[in-house]
N, C-alpha and C positions, 0 to 999 in steps of 0.2 A: 398927136389926137388923142383925148383923154375921152373916157367912158364916163359919162355921166349915169348916176344912179337916179333912177325914178321910182323906186320901193317908197313906197306910203307905209312908212315905219310908227306912221299912226294907229294906223288899220289893224295891225298887229298888237300893239298895245290894248287897243281896245277890245279885240277878242279875249285877251289874257282877262281882261276887268272882267269879263263874261263868267268867268270860274269856270269855263268847260274842261272836261278832263283830256287829257292827251288821245283818248279812244273816240269821247265824243266828237273832239275837232276832226279825227281820220271818218268818222263816220260820215259827216255832212259832209267832207271834201269828197269821199268817194262816192255818194249819192248824188254830188255836183257832177260826178264823171271827171275829175281835175286831176291833170296828167301826174306822173306820179314824181314828177322833180318840183309841181308846183306842190305838191304835198309834203314833200321832202324842207321845202323853202317855211311853208306855213308852221311846221312843226320847231322847226330851228327857231325862225325870230319871234314866235309867239310865248314860248318854253325856253329859251336861250339854252336849245341844244348845241352840243357839237354834230356834225354830220353824220359821225359814226353812231353815237346815239340816236339820232332820226331815223336812221335807217335799220340799227335795230329796233325801234319802236315801230316803224312801219311793217317790219318784217313778223313779228310780234302779232299785230295786229291783223295782217294778211292772214297767218297762220290760223289763230284763233275762231276766224269769219271761214275760212275752208271748213274747217272741224264742224261749225254750226250748220252748215248746208246739207241739205239731204242729198 
């Protein structure tokens, strides 16, 4: 039994073409309340990052966001 990849890679290429920064993409994903795994996948596919790079980017964003909250 094979697993079919249903990812629409054109969507991620389109996201990349908008010129959003990683932080901007995460802000949109957080606002949409997307699951952390989806946020990681978006980072990886949009910016061609490794899992470790995406995790580090997400952790840095979360840390920065927590500092800005009163």
